[in-house]
N, CA, C, O and the ligand as a Tripos MOL2 file, in Angstrom:
@<TRIPOS>MOLECULE
protein
  273   271    69     0     0
PROTEIN
NO_CHARGES

@<TRIPOS>ATOM
      1 N           7.9570  -31.5500  -50.6600 N.3       1 MET1
      2 CA          7.5880  -30.0680  -50.3230 C.3       1 MET1
      3 C           7.6440  -29.7410  -48.8200 C.2       1 MET1
      4 O           6.8970  -30.3360  -48.0430 O.2       1 MET1
      5 N           8.5440  -28.7760  -48.3790 N.am      2 THR2
      6 CA          8.6470  -28.3820  -47.1340 C.3       2 THR2
      7 C           7.8990  -27.0280  -46.7940 C.2       2 THR2
      8 O           8.1580  -26.0000  -47.4210 O.2       2 THR2
      9 N           6.9340  -27.0670  -45.7470 N.am      3 SER3
     10 CA          6.3940  -25.8250  -45.6150 C.3       3 SER3
     11 C           6.8180  -25.3280  -44.1490 C.2       3 SER3
     12 O           6.5060  -26.0000  -43.1660 O.2       3 SER3
     13 N           7.5260  -24.1480  -44.0350 N.am      4 THR4
     14 CA          7.9350  -23.5320  -43.0200 C.3       4 THR4
     15 C           7.0300  -22.2880  -42.5730 C.2       4 THR4
     16 O           7.2670  -21.1390  -42.9480 O.2       4 THR4
     17 N           5.9920  -22.6300  -41.7510 N.am      5 THR5
     18 CA          5.1000  -21.5250  -41.4090 C.3       5 THR5
     19 C           5.5670  -21.1660  -40.0670 C.2       5 THR5
     20 O           5.4620  -21.8040  -39.0200 O.2       5 THR5
     21 N           6.1050  -20.0180  -40.2970 N.am      6 GLY6
     22 CA          6.6710  -19.2610  -38.9460 C.3       6 GLY6
     23 C           5.6660  -19.0970  -37.7930 C.2       6 GLY6
     24 O           4.5780  -18.6260  -38.1270 O.2       6 GLY6
     25 N           5.8120  -19.3580  -36.6830 N.am      7 THR7
     26 CA          4.9060  -18.8730  -35.5890 C.3       7 THR7
     27 C           5.8110  -18.1600  -34.5830 C.2       7 THR7
     28 O           7.0410  -18.1630  -34.5300 O.2       7 THR7
     29 N           4.8060  -17.4710  -33.7000 N.am      8 LEU8
     30 CA          5.7480  -16.6200  -32.7760 C.3       8 LEU8
     31 C           5.3220  -16.9150  -31.4570 C.2       8 LEU8
     32 O           4.8660  -16.1270  -30.6280 O.2       8 LEU8
     33 N           5.5540  -18.3700  -31.3300 N.am      9 GLU9
     34 CA          5.2540  -18.9520  -29.9750 C.3       9 GLU9
     35 C           6.2040  -18.3350  -28.8390 C.2       9 GLU9
     36 O           5.8580  -18.2190  -27.6630 O.2       9 GLU9
     37 N           7.4490  -17.9550  -29.3540 N.am     10 ALA10
     38 CA          8.4250  -17.4850  -28.2890 C.3      10 ALA10
     39 C           8.1960  -16.2390  -27.8640 C.2      10 ALA10
     40 O           8.9930  -15.7060  -27.0920 O.2      10 ALA10
     41 N           7.0150  -15.5580  -28.3280 N.am     11 GLN11
     42 CA          6.6560  -14.1930  -27.9640 C.3      11 GLN11
     43 C           5.4350  -14.3560  -26.9780 C.2      11 GLN11
     44 O           4.3300  -14.1860  -27.4940 O.2      11 GLN11
     45 N           5.4730  -14.6440  -25.7100 N.am     12 PRO12
     46 CA          4.4710  -14.5490  -25.0020 C.3      12 PRO12
     47 C           3.7710  -13.3350  -25.0160 C.2      12 PRO12
     48 O           4.4200  -12.2950  -24.9030 O.2      12 PRO12
     49 N           2.2400  -13.2880  -25.1670 N.am     13 THR13
     50 CA          1.6600  -11.9780  -25.0480 C.3      13 THR13
     51 C           0.5710  -12.0690  -24.0010 C.2      13 THR13
     52 O           0.2260  -13.1850  -23.6110 O.2      13 THR13
     53 N           0.0270  -11.0170  -23.5370 N.am     14 LEU14
     54 CA         -0.9280  -10.9720  -22.5630 C.3      14 LEU14
     55 C          -2.3980  -11.2550  -23.2970 C.2      14 LEU14
     56 O          -2.7260  -10.9010  -24.4290 O.2      14 LEU14
     57 N          -3.1110  -11.9260  -22.4160 N.am     15 THR15
     58 CA         -4.4930  -12.2710  -22.8660 C.3      15 THR15
     59 C          -5.4050  -11.6290  -21.9560 C.2      15 THR15
     60 O          -4.9960  -11.0180  -20.9680 O.2      15 THR15
     61 N          -6.5750  -11.7370  -22.2360 N.am     16 ALA16
     62 CA         -7.8710  -11.3950  -21.2740 C.3      16 ALA16
     63 C          -7.8810  -12.1810  -20.0050 C.2      16 ALA16
     64 O          -8.6270  -11.8140  -19.0970 O.2      16 ALA16
     65 N          -7.1720  -13.1590  -19.8720 N.am     17 LEU17
     66 CA         -6.9130  -13.9090  -18.5800 C.3      17 LEU17
     67 C          -5.8970  -13.2710  -17.5830 C.2      17 LEU17
     68 O          -5.9130  -13.3560  -16.3550 O.2      17 LEU17
     69 N          -5.0930  -12.6760  -18.3060 N.am     18 ASP18
     70 CA         -4.0990  -12.1960  -17.3960 C.3      18 ASP18
     71 C          -4.6470  -10.6270  -16.6390 C.2      18 ASP18
     72 O          -5.2490   -9.6950  -17.1710 O.2      18 ASP18
     73 N          -4.2100  -10.7720  -15.3380 N.am     19 ARG19
     74 CA         -4.9790   -9.7040  -14.6290 C.3      19 ARG19
     75 C          -3.9020   -9.0580  -13.7370 C.2      19 ARG19
     76 O          -2.8750   -9.6170  -13.3520 O.2      19 ARG19
     77 N          -4.2760   -7.8440  -13.4750 N.am     20 CYS20
     78 CA         -3.3980   -6.6980  -12.9070 C.3      20 CYS20
     79 C          -2.9980   -7.3000  -11.5270 C.2      20 CYS20
     80 O          -3.8840   -7.9010  -10.9180 O.2      20 CYS20
     81 N          -1.9540   -7.2200  -11.0570 N.am     21 ASP21
     82 CA         -1.6440   -7.7910   -9.7580 C.3      21 ASP21
     83 C          -1.9690   -6.7350   -8.6330 C.2      21 ASP21
     84 O          -1.9350   -7.0540   -7.4440 O.2      21 ASP21
     85 N          -2.2750   -5.5020   -9.0470 N.am     22 ARG22
     86 CA         -2.8140   -4.6320   -7.9200 C.3      22 ARG22
     87 C          -4.4010   -4.6180   -7.8200 C.2      22 ARG22
     88 O          -4.9290   -4.4770   -6.7170 O.2      22 ARG22
     89 N          -5.0230   -4.7390   -8.7700 N.am     23 CYS23
     90 CA         -6.4370   -4.4110   -8.7830 C.3      23 CYS23
     91 C          -7.2440   -5.4600   -9.5950 C.2      23 CYS23
     92 O          -8.4690   -5.3490   -9.5420 O.2      23 CYS23
     93 N          -6.6980   -6.4970  -10.3640 N.am     24 GLY24
     94 CA         -7.4270   -7.5320  -10.7050 C.3      24 GLY24
     95 C          -8.1210   -7.0600  -12.1740 C.2      24 GLY24
     96 O          -8.8890   -7.8830  -12.6730 O.2      24 GLY24
     97 N          -7.9610   -6.1230  -12.7110 N.am     25 ALA25
     98 CA         -8.4420   -5.5310  -14.1170 C.3      25 ALA25
     99 C          -7.6020   -6.2310  -15.1550 C.2      25 ALA25
    100 O          -6.5800   -6.7870  -14.7520 O.2      25 ALA25
    101 N          -7.8800   -6.2760  -16.3710 N.am     26 GLN26
    102 CA         -7.2350   -6.9570  -17.4900 C.3      26 GLN26
    103 C          -5.7660   -6.2040  -17.3770 C.2      26 GLN26
    104 O          -5.6040   -5.0100  -17.1290 O.2      26 GLN26
    105 N          -4.8230   -7.1060  -17.5980 N.am     27 ALA27
    106 CA         -3.4290   -6.5540  -17.5340 C.3      27 ALA27
    107 C          -3.1000   -6.3510  -19.1650 C.2      27 ALA27
    108 O          -3.4940   -7.0620  -20.0900 O.2      27 ALA27
    109 N          -2.2640   -5.1710  -19.2250 N.am     28 TYR28
    110 CA         -1.7050   -4.8040  -20.5420 C.3      28 TYR28
    111 C          -0.1690   -4.8720  -20.5510 C.2      28 TYR28
    112 O           0.4590   -5.2380  -21.5440 O.2      28 TYR28
    113 N           0.4340   -4.4810  -19.3300 N.am     29 VAL29
    114 CA          1.8020   -4.4440  -19.2050 C.3      29 VAL29
    115 C           2.4820   -5.5080  -18.4130 C.2      29 VAL29
    116 O           2.1160   -5.6660  -17.2480 O.2      29 VAL29
    117 N           3.3740   -6.2130  -18.8780 N.am     30 ARG30
    118 CA          4.2070   -7.2420  -18.2250 C.3      30 ARG30
    119 C           5.4260   -6.7830  -17.7040 C.2      30 ARG30
    120 O           6.0880   -6.2700  -18.6060 O.2      30 ARG30
    121 N           6.0400   -6.7570  -16.5280 N.am     31 ALA31
    122 CA          7.0390   -6.2510  -16.0090 C.3      31 ALA31
    123 C           8.0920   -7.5380  -15.3260 C.2      31 ALA31
    124 O           7.8360   -8.1410  -14.2840 O.2      31 ALA31
    125 N           9.1280   -7.7310  -16.0670 N.am     32 GLU32
    126 CA          9.8750   -8.8990  -15.5490 C.3      32 GLU32
    127 C          11.2120   -8.2130  -14.7320 C.2      32 GLU32
    128 O          12.1120   -7.4870  -15.1540 O.2      32 GLU32
    129 N          10.9640   -8.7140  -13.5100 N.am     33 LEU33
    130 CA         11.9130   -8.0700  -12.6020 C.3      33 LEU33
    131 C          13.3150   -8.7440  -12.6330 C.2      33 LEU33
    132 O          13.5080   -9.9200  -12.9420 O.2      33 LEU33
    133 N          14.3110   -7.8020  -12.2550 N.am     34 ALA34
    134 CA         15.6680   -8.2360  -12.4170 C.3      34 ALA34
    135 C          15.7830   -9.5480  -11.3880 C.2      34 ALA34
    136 O          16.6510  -10.3820  -11.6440 O.2      34 ALA34
    137 N          14.9150   -9.7400  -10.2260 N.am     35 SER35
    138 CA         14.9730  -10.6380   -9.4630 C.3      35 SER35
    139 C          14.3800  -11.8310  -10.0270 C.2      35 SER35
    140 O          14.5890  -12.8790   -9.4160 O.2      35 SER35
    141 N          13.6580  -11.8700  -11.1100 N.am     36 GLY36
    142 CA         13.2390  -12.9820  -11.6320 C.3      36 GLY36
    143 C          11.7070  -13.1180  -11.7890 C.2      36 GLY36
    144 O          11.1960  -13.7840  -12.6900 O.2      36 GLY36
    145 N          10.9600  -12.3900  -10.7810 N.am     37 GLY37
    146 CA          9.5310  -12.3030  -10.9400 C.3      37 GLY37
    147 C           9.0510  -11.5540  -12.1210 C.2      37 GLY37
    148 O           9.7020  -10.7320  -12.7660 O.2      37 GLY37
    149 N           7.6600  -11.9910  -12.3560 N.am     38 ILE38
    150 CA          7.0120  -11.1450  -13.1590 C.3      38 ILE38
    151 C           5.7390  -10.4540  -12.6910 C.2      38 ILE38
    152 O           4.9370  -11.0840  -12.0010 O.2      38 ILE38
    153 N           5.5440   -9.3450  -12.9920 N.am     39 LEU39
    154 CA          4.1770   -8.6200  -12.4550 C.3      39 LEU39
    155 C           3.4390   -8.1320  -13.6700 C.2      39 LEU39
    156 O           3.9990   -7.7360  -14.6920 O.2      39 LEU39
    157 N           2.1140   -8.1910  -13.4790 N.am     40 LEU40
    158 CA          1.2330   -7.5860  -14.4670 C.3      40 LEU40
    159 C           0.5920   -6.4430  -13.9440 C.2      40 LEU40
    160 O           0.2650   -6.3460  -12.7620 O.2      40 LEU40
    161 N           0.4100   -5.5900  -14.7890 N.am     41 PHE41
    162 CA         -0.3810   -4.3240  -14.4040 C.3      41 PHE41
    163 C          -1.4020   -3.9600  -15.5680 C.2      41 PHE41
    164 O          -1.1700   -4.1420  -16.7630 O.2      41 PHE41
    165 N          -2.4780   -3.4610  -15.0800 N.am     42 CYS42
    166 CA         -3.5580   -2.7290  -16.0710 C.3      42 CYS42
    167 C          -2.7150   -1.5100  -16.4460 C.2      42 CYS42
    168 O          -1.6080   -1.2320  -15.9870 O.2      42 CYS42
    169 N          -3.4430   -0.8050  -17.3850 N.am     43 ASN43
    170 CA         -2.6620    0.4100  -17.9090 C.3      43 ASN43
    171 C          -2.8690    1.5020  -16.8650 C.2      43 ASN43
    172 O          -2.1410    2.4930  -16.9130 O.2      43 ASN43
    173 N          -3.7220    1.4040  -16.0100 N.am     44 HIS44
    174 CA         -3.6880    2.5270  -14.9300 C.3      44 HIS44
    175 C          -2.4730    2.3540  -13.9380 C.2      44 HIS44
    176 O          -1.7240    3.2820  -13.6320 O.2      44 HIS44
    177 N          -2.3630    1.0600  -13.4690 N.am     45 HIS45
    178 CA         -1.1440    0.7660  -12.5280 C.3      45 HIS45
    179 C           0.2480    0.7110  -13.2450 C.2      45 HIS45
    180 O           1.3120    0.9730  -12.6850 O.2      45 HIS45
    181 N           0.1250    0.3850  -14.3910 N.am     46 ALA46
    182 CA          1.3470    0.5020  -15.0850 C.3      46 ALA46
    183 C           2.0060    2.0730  -15.3540 C.2      46 ALA46
    184 O           3.2100    2.3290  -15.3780 O.2      46 ALA46
    185 N           1.0340    2.9150  -15.5240 N.am     47 ARG47
    186 CA          1.5400    4.2530  -15.6210 C.3      47 ARG47
    187 C           1.7510    4.7840  -14.2030 C.2      47 ARG47
    188 O           2.4460    5.7860  -14.0340 O.2      47 ARG47
    189 N           1.1720    4.1410  -13.1670 N.am     48 GLN48
    190 CA          1.3020    4.7800  -11.8490 C.3      48 GLN48
    191 C           2.6890    4.3510  -11.3250 C.2      48 GLN48
    192 O           3.4480    5.1140  -10.7260 O.2      48 GLN48
    193 N           3.0050    2.7780  -11.6670 N.am     49 LEU49
    194 CA          4.3050    2.4980  -11.0980 C.3      49 LEU49
    195 C           5.5160    2.4650  -12.0270 C.2      49 LEU49
    196 O           6.6090    2.0760  -11.6180 O.2      49 LEU49
    197 N           5.3420    2.8190  -13.1100 N.am     50 GLU50
    198 CA          6.4030    2.7320  -14.2350 C.3      50 GLU50
    199 C           7.5660    3.5820  -13.7090 C.2      50 GLU50
    200 O           8.6500    3.0000  -13.7540 O.2      50 GLU50
    201 N           7.5800    4.6650  -13.2850 N.am     51 THR51
    202 CA          8.6010    5.5110  -12.9310 C.3      51 THR51
    203 C           9.4880    5.0070  -11.8650 C.2      51 THR51
    204 O          10.6970    5.2390  -11.8730 O.2      51 THR51
    205 N           8.8320    4.2440  -10.8440 N.am     52 SER52
    206 CA          9.5990    3.7010   -9.7180 C.3      52 SER52
    207 C           9.9170    2.3350   -9.9370 C.2      52 SER52
    208 O          10.8250    1.8250   -9.2800 O.2      52 SER52
    209 N           9.2810    1.6750  -10.7860 N.am     53 LEU53
    210 CA          9.3040    0.0160  -10.7240 C.3      53 LEU53
    211 C          10.1640   -0.2330  -12.0090 C.2      53 LEU53
    212 O          10.9440   -1.1850  -12.0350 O.2      53 LEU53
    213 N          10.0370    0.5730  -13.0220 N.am     54 ARG54
    214 CA         10.7490    0.1710  -14.4550 C.3      54 ARG54
    215 C          12.2660   -0.0180  -14.3240 C.2      54 ARG54
    216 O          12.8620   -0.8860  -14.9620 O.2      54 ARG54
    217 N          12.8830    0.8450  -13.4540 N.am     55 PRO55
    218 CA         14.5200    0.6750  -13.2570 C.3      55 PRO55
    219 C          14.7380   -0.5970  -12.6790 C.2      55 PRO55
    220 O          15.8860   -1.0330  -12.7570 O.2      55 PRO55
    221 N          13.8940   -1.2740  -12.1240 N.am     56 LYS56
    222 CA         14.1670   -2.5760  -11.3900 C.3      56 LYS56
    223 C          13.7090   -3.6770  -12.3140 C.2      56 LYS56
    224 O          13.7820   -4.8190  -11.8590 O.2      56 LYS56
    225 N          13.3690   -3.5600  -13.2150 N.am     57 THR57
    226 CA         12.8740   -4.5800  -14.3050 C.3      57 THR57
    227 C          13.8680   -4.7970  -15.4540 C.2      57 THR57
    228 O          14.5950   -3.8630  -15.7940 O.2      57 THR57
    229 N          13.9390   -6.0960  -16.1230 N.am     58 THR58
    230 CA         14.6980   -6.3570  -17.1240 C.3      58 THR58
    231 C          13.8980   -6.1640  -18.4200 C.2      58 THR58
    232 O          14.4970   -5.8830  -19.4580 O.2      58 THR58
    233 N          12.7040   -6.2920  -18.3960 N.am     59 GLN59
    234 CA         11.8890   -6.0610  -19.3930 C.3      59 GLN59
    235 C          10.5180   -5.3350  -18.8720 C.2      59 GLN59
    236 O          10.0380   -5.4970  -17.7500 O.2      59 GLN59
    237 N           9.9930   -4.5180  -19.8830 N.am     60 TRP60
    238 CA          8.8110   -3.7350  -19.4450 C.3      60 TRP60
    239 C           8.0750   -3.6520  -20.8420 C.2      60 TRP60
    240 O           8.2550   -2.7530  -21.6620 O.2      60 TRP60
    241 N           7.2080   -4.7420  -20.9890 N.am     61 VAL61
    242 CA          6.3550   -4.9930  -22.2710 C.3      61 VAL61
    243 C           4.9820   -4.3920  -21.9940 C.2      61 VAL61
    244 O           4.1760   -4.8930  -21.2110 O.2      61 VAL61
    245 N           4.7630   -3.1960  -22.7520 N.am     62 ASP62
    246 CA          3.6080   -2.5270  -22.8860 C.3      62 ASP62
    247 C           2.7470   -3.0920  -24.0560 C.2      62 ASP62
    248 O           3.0010   -2.9400  -25.2510 O.2      62 ASP62
    249 N           1.8950   -3.6360  -23.6300 N.am     63 GLU63
    250 CA          0.8930   -4.1710  -24.7360 C.3      63 GLU63
    251 C          -0.4110   -3.4650  -24.8600 C.2      63 GLU63
    252 O          -1.3380   -4.1180  -25.3400 O.2      63 GLU63
    253 N          -0.6230   -2.2540  -24.5070 N.am     64 SER64
    254 CA         -1.6500   -1.5160  -24.2190 C.3      64 SER64
    255 C          -2.2000   -1.1130  -25.6830 C.2      64 SER64
    256 O          -3.4100   -0.9600  -25.8510 O.2      64 SER64
    257 N          -1.3650   -0.9610  -26.6350 N.am     65 ASP65
    258 CA         -1.7880   -0.7070  -27.8830 C.3      65 ASP65
    259 C          -2.4880   -1.7580  -28.6240 C.2      65 ASP65
    260 O          -2.9660   -1.6500  -29.7540 O.2      65 ASP65
    261 N          -2.4970   -2.8610  -27.8070 N.am     66 ARG66
    262 CA         -3.4770   -4.0200  -28.3530 C.3      66 ARG66
    263 C          -4.9070   -3.8380  -27.9560 C.2      66 ARG66
    264 O          -5.7680   -4.6060  -28.3830 O.2      66 ARG66
    265 N          -5.1720   -2.9040  -27.2000 N.am     67 ILE67
    266 CA         -6.5340   -2.8420  -26.7540 C.3      67 ILE67
    267 C          -7.4030   -2.5730  -27.9410 C.2      67 ILE67
    268 O          -7.1170   -1.7250  -28.7860 O.2      67 ILE67
    269 N          -8.5280   -3.3580  -27.9810 N.am     68 SER68
    270 CA         -9.4030   -3.1630  -29.2500 C.3      68 SER68
    271 C         -10.5830   -2.8270  -28.7240 C.2      68 SER68
    272 O         -11.5420   -2.5920  -29.4600 O.2      68 SER68
    273 ZN         -4.4730   -2.1600  -11.7690 Zn       69 ZN69
@<TRIPOS>BOND
     1     1     2 1
     2     2     3 1
     3     3     4 2
     4     3     5 am
     5     5     6 1
     6     6     7 1
     7     7     8 2
     8     7     9 am
     9     9    10 1
    10    10    11 1
    11    11    12 2
    12    11    13 am
    13    13    14 1
    14    14    15 1
    15    15    16 2
    16    15    17 am
    17    17    18 1
    18    18    19 1
    19    19    20 2
    20    19    21 am
    21    21    22 1
    22    22    23 1
    23    23    24 2
    24    23    25 am
    25    25    26 1
    26    26    27 1
    27    27    28 2
    28    27    29 am
    29    29    30 1
    30    30    31 1
    31    31    32 2
    32    31    33 am
    33    33    34 1
    34    34    35 1
    35    35    36 2
    36    35    37 am
    37    37    38 1
    38    38    39 1
    39    39    40 2
    40    39    41 am
    41    41    42 1
    42    42    43 1
    43    43    44 2
    44    43    45 am
    45    45    46 1
    46    46    47 1
    47    47    48 2
    48    47    49 am
    49    49    50 1
    50    50    51 1
    51    51    52 2
    52    51    53 am
    53    53    54 1
    54    54    55 1
    55    55    56 2
    56    55    57 am
    57    57    58 1
    58    58    59 1
    59    59    60 2
    60    59    61 am
    61    61    62 1
    62    62    63 1
    63    63    64 2
    64    63    65 am
    65    65    66 1
    66    66    67 1
    67    67    68 2
    68    67    69 am
    69    69    70 1
    70    70    71 1
    71    71    72 2
    72    71    73 am
    73    73    74 1
    74    74    75 1
    75    75    76 2
    76    75    77 am
    77    77    78 1
    78    78    79 1
    79    79    80 2
    80    79    81 am
    81    81    82 1
    82    82    83 1
    83    83    84 2
    84    83    85 am
    85    85    86 1
    86    86    87 1
    87    87    88 2
    88    87    89 am
    89    89    90 1
    90    90    91 1
    91    91    92 2
    92    91    93 am
    93    93    94 1
    94    94    95 1
    95    95    96 2
    96    95    97 am
    97    97    98 1
    98    98    99 1
    99    99   100 2
   100    99   101 am
   101   101   102 1
   102   102   103 1
   103   103   104 2
   104   103   105 am
   105   105   106 1
   106   106   107 1
   107   107   108 2
   108   107   109 am
   109   109   110 1
   110   110   111 1
   111   111   112 2
   112   111   113 am
   113   113   114 1
   114   114   115 1
   115   115   116 2
   116   115   117 am
   117   117   118 1
   118   118   119 1
   119   119   120 2
   120   119   121 am
   121   121   122 1
   122   122   123 1
   123   123   124 2
   124   123   125 am
   125   125   126 1
   126   126   127 1
   127   127   128 2
   128   127   129 am
   129   129   130 1
   130   130   131 1
   131   131   132 2
   132   131   133 am
   133   133   134 1
   134   134   135 1
   135   135   136 2
   136   135   137 am
   137   137   138 1
   138   138   139 1
   139   139   140 2
   140   139   141 am
   141   141   142 1
   142   142   143 1
   143   143   144 2
   144   143   145 am
   145   145   146 1
   146   146   147 1
   147   147   148 2
   148   147   149 am
   149   149   150 1
   150   150   151 1
   151   151   152 2
   152   151   153 am
   153   153   154 1
   154   154   155 1
   155   155   156 2
   156   155   157 am
   157   157   158 1
   158   158   159 1
   159   159   160 2
   160   159   161 am
   161   161   162 1
   162   162   163 1
   163   163   164 2
   164   163   165 am
   165   165   166 1
   166   166   167 1
   167   167   168 2
   168   167   169 am
   169   169   170 1
   170   170   171 1
   171   171   172 2
   172   171   173 am
   173   173   174 1
   174   174   175 1
   175   175   176 2
   176   175   177 am
   177   177   178 1
   178   178   179 1
   179   179   180 2
   180   179   181 am
   181   181   182 1
   182   182   183 1
   183   183   184 2
   184   183   185 am
   185   185   186 1
   186   186   187 1
   187   187   188 2
   188   187   189 am
   189   189   190 1
   190   190   191 1
   191   191   192 2
   192   191   193 am
   193   193   194 1
   194   194   195 1
   195   195   196 2
   196   195   197 am
   197   197   198 1
   198   198   199 1
   199   199   200 2
   200   199   201 am
   201   201   202 1
   202   202   203 1
   203   203   204 2
   204   203   205 am
   205   205   206 1
   206   206   207 1
   207   207   208 2
   208   207   209 am
   209   209   210 1
   210   210   211 1
   211   211   212 2
   212   211   213 am
   213   213   214 1
   214   214   215 1
   215   215   216 2
   216   215   217 am
   217   217   218 1
   218   218   219 1
   219   219   220 2
   220   219   221 am
   221   221   222 1
   222   222   223 1
   223   223   224 2
   224   223   225 am
   225   225   226 1
   226   226   227 1
   227   227   228 2
   228   227   229 am
   229   229   230 1
   230   230   231 1
   231   231   232 2
   232   231   233 am
   233   233   234 1
   234   234   235 1
   235   235   236 2
   236   235   237 am
   237   237   238 1
   238   238   239 1
   239   239   240 2
   240   239   241 am
   241   241   242 1
   242   242   243 1
   243   243   244 2
   244   243   245 am
   245   245   246 1
   246   246   247 1
   247   247   248 2
   248   247   249 am
   249   249   250 1
   250   250   251 1
   251   251   252 2
   252   251   253 am
   253   253   254 1
   254   254   255 1
   255   255   256 2
   256   255   257 am
   257   257   258 1
   258   258   259 1
   259   259   260 2
   260   259   261 am
   261   261   262 1
   262   262   263 1
   263   263   264 2
   264   263   265 am
   265   265   266 1
   266   266   267 1
   267   267   268 2
   268   267   269 am
   269   269   270 1
   270   270   271 1
   271   271   272 2
@<TRIPOS>SUBSTRUCTURE
     1 MET1         2 RESIDUE 1 A MET
     2 THR2         6 RESIDUE 1 A THR
     3 SER3        10 RESIDUE 1 A SER
     4 THR4        14 RESIDUE 1 A THR
     5 THR5        18 RESIDUE 1 A THR
     6 GLY6        22 RESIDUE 1 A GLY
     7 THR7        26 RESIDUE 1 A THR
     8 LEU8        30 RESIDUE 1 A LEU
     9 GLU9        34 RESIDUE 1 A GLU
    10 ALA10       38 RESIDUE 1 A ALA
    11 GLN11       42 RESIDUE 1 A GLN
    12 PRO12       46 RESIDUE 1 A PRO
    13 THR13       50 RESIDUE 1 A THR
    14 LEU14       54 RESIDUE 1 A LEU
    15 THR15       58 RESIDUE 1 A THR
    16 ALA16       62 RESIDUE 1 A ALA
    17 LEU17       66 RESIDUE 1 A LEU
    18 ASP18       70 RESIDUE 1 A ASP
    19 ARG19       74 RESIDUE 1 A ARG
    20 CYS20       78 RESIDUE 1 A CYS
    21 ASP21       82 RESIDUE 1 A ASP
    22 ARG22       86 RESIDUE 1 A ARG
    23 CYS23       90 RESIDUE 1 A CYS
    24 GLY24       94 RESIDUE 1 A GLY
    25 ALA25       98 RESIDUE 1 A ALA
    26 GLN26      102 RESIDUE 1 A GLN
    27 ALA27      106 RESIDUE 1 A ALA
    28 TYR28      110 RESIDUE 1 A TYR
    29 VAL29      114 RESIDUE 1 A VAL
    30 ARG30      118 RESIDUE 1 A ARG
    31 ALA31      122 RESIDUE 1 A ALA
    32 GLU32      126 RESIDUE 1 A GLU
    33 LEU33      130 RESIDUE 1 A LEU
    34 ALA34      134 RESIDUE 1 A ALA
    35 SER35      138 RESIDUE 1 A SER
    36 GLY36      142 RESIDUE 1 A GLY
    37 GLY37      146 RESIDUE 1 A GLY
    38 ILE38      150 RESIDUE 1 A ILE
    39 LEU39      154 RESIDUE 1 A LEU
    40 LEU40      158 RESIDUE 1 A LEU
    41 PHE41      162 RESIDUE 1 A PHE
    42 CYS42      166 RESIDUE 1 A CYS
    43 ASN43      170 RESIDUE 1 A ASN
    44 HIS44      174 RESIDUE 1 A HIS
    45 HIS45      178 RESIDUE 1 A HIS
    46 ALA46      182 RESIDUE 1 A ALA
    47 ARG47      186 RESIDUE 1 A ARG
    48 GLN48      190 RESIDUE 1 A GLN
    49 LEU49      194 RESIDUE 1 A LEU
    50 GLU50      198 RESIDUE 1 A GLU
    51 THR51      202 RESIDUE 1 A THR
    52 SER52      206 RESIDUE 1 A SER
    53 LEU53      210 RESIDUE 1 A LEU
    54 ARG54      214 RESIDUE 1 A ARG
    55 PRO55      218 RESIDUE 1 A PRO
    56 LYS56      222 RESIDUE 1 A LYS
    57 THR57      226 RESIDUE 1 A THR
    58 THR58      230 RESIDUE 1 A THR
    59 GLN59      234 RESIDUE 1 A GLN
    60 TRP60      238 RESIDUE 1 A TRP
    61 VAL61      242 RESIDUE 1 A VAL
    62 ASP62      246 RESIDUE 1 A ASP
    63 GLU63      250 RESIDUE 1 A GLU
    64 SER64      254 RESIDUE 1 A SER
    65 ASP65      258 RESIDUE 1 A ASP
    66 ARG66      262 RESIDUE 1 A ARG
    67 ILE67      266 RESIDUE 1 A ILE
    68 SER68      270 RESIDUE 1 A SER
    69 ZN69       273 GROUP 0 **** ****
């Protein structure tokens, strides 16, 4: 019998250990820059920087809806 239990390990998600690069609060947004860097932001700074920074990113992953 073959059991294929699908996992989503290919989908990195933010944890409580991920901290905003600006203020050190828990991060809920991961921004992957076109230059290759990755920045993490809390909700506050993500909103503040989204307009200017988002065009420079290849991915803007907002996980703020995961706040429980
Ligand atoms: Zn912050």
